[in-house]
N, C-alpha and C positions, 0 to 999 in steps of 0.2 A: 819632784822629778819633772820630766818633759811634759807629761799630760797636764799637770797643774799649771805649769808656765804657759802652755798653749791655751788652756781654759781661761786663765787670767787675762792673757793678751786678747783673746776673742771678746771677753767681757768688756775690757777697756775700749776696744774698737767700737763695740756697740754703744757704750756710754758716750764716747766722743761723737758718734754720729747722732745720737739723741740730743746732745747739747747743741750741735750744729743745727739740727732740725728746729729746736726751740728758739735759737737765735734768729733764724730766718723767719720763723712764725711771728715772734714778738716784735722784732725791730725793723723788718722790711715788709711793708704792706702790699707791695705790688704782686700781680699774678705769678710772675716768674719766680719770685722768692717763695711764694706759697707752694708752687710746684717743686722747687728745690727742697723745701722743708719736708714735703711728703716723700720725696726720693730718699732723703737722708733717713727718715723714719723707716723706710723699707730696708735700707742697708743696715740700720741698727737692729731691726728685727732679725735679719738674716745672721748677723754676727752673734746676737744673743742665742738664737736657735743653735748655731754651731757650738757655742760654749756649753749649752745645756746637753746637746748630744754627746759632747766630749766627756761630760760628767753629770749624769742625770740626778745625782744626789745633791747637786748645787741648785737649790730651789730658787735662789735669787735670779740667776740668769734665766731660768725657766719661766718665772713670773714676768720678767721684762719682755721675753719673747712672746708669751701668750697675750699679754696686755696689748703690745704693739700690733700683733696679728689681729686681735679682736677689733682694735680701733681702725685698722686699715681695711679689713675684710668683713667685719661683722660676725666672724665665726671664731670658735675656739676648738682646737683639737682635743677631743675628750680624753684620749689616752695620755697625751702630754700633760693635760690638766691634772689627771689622776696621779701621774708620776711626780709632778711638782708638789702636789698636795701632800702625798705620803712622805716625801723627802722633808718637807717643812714640818710635818707632824712629828717625824723622828727627831729632828733638831730641837723642836719645842720641848721635848722631855728632858733636855739637858738643864741642869740647874743654872740659874743666872742667864739663860738664853732670852733674848728679846727681839732679835732681828727676824726670827722665824714667824713671830706673831704678825709682823708687818706683811710678810709674804702671805700668811694665812688669811689675813683680813682682805687683801687684794684678791686672792683666789676665791674667797667667799663673795666678793663683789662680782667677779666674773662668773660665778655660779648662776647668775641670772641668765647666762647664755648657754650653759651646759646642763644645768638642772641635775647635778650629781648629789648635792647635799654635802654640807660640811658638818664636822662634829660640833662646832660652836658657831655662833653668829659672828659676823665681822666685828660688831661692837664688843663682844666678849673677848675676842683676840686682842683688840686694841686696849681694852681695859686691863687685860693680863699684862700686856707690854708696859703700860703705865705703872702697874703695881710692882712689876719686877724692877723697873728702873728706880722707882721710889725707894725700894728696899735696899738698893746698893749704897755702899759707904760713900762713893763719889760718883758723880754723873759721868757717863761715858764721854770720851773726847768728841766723838761725832754723834750728835743727838739723833737717835732713831725716831723720836716723836716729830722733830722738825722734818727729817727726811721723808717720813711717811706722809706727813701733812702736805709737803710740796708735791709728792707723787700724786696724791688724791686730787690736789688742785688742778693737775693737768687734765683730768676728766671734766672738771668744771669749766675751765677757761679755754681749753684747747681741743681735746678729743671729743667734740660734741657733734651731734648729727647735723646741726645747722652749719657746720664747717666741713661737712662731707665725711665725718668719721662714723664708725659703727653702722655702716649701711645695712639696711634691712633688719637691724637688731634693735634691742631697746637701748636707749641712751642711758648711760650710767651716771650722768652728771649730778642729778638731784640726790641720788643715794651717796655718791662720793662726797658731795658737799656736806651732807648730814654726818658722815663718818669723820671728815676732816675737822668738823666743829668739836668733836670729842677730844681732839689732841691739842686744843688751844690752852 
């Protein structure tokens, strides 16, 4: 219906802005490009937040919003974190589910800022993702291990304190790097 189409559109807008931000960050080194990269990340966060508000059971958009907000502001909205976490845990119970584990691993990483506690560690969620994919008859068309590794790499190479991200919070780069190594 209309809400699903709206939610998907908002998510796509967020994704497009995030890609633009990454393009500006990676390929254009001047200050103006870095500023434009940051502005695009802010717009991406706002689109993802709108998508999550339209459908709070869609943990993926919630995680994208929470991660970008944390990177930009150094803070995580505890109630939104809890909502995304519960939604991902509900999805995780479905047989053959593996995307929820990526969301849960990232939420576990963000838990360093909210201190709510997760049922399993980030490593355990990623290992479960790997096990579920290995148990499938054929690999998924879009590899969640690669997608999750690329997402974790953003903390390592891009969303770092020495680049002005996670202000006043703990930098998640070293932990993200450790987790990404599990997916190689």
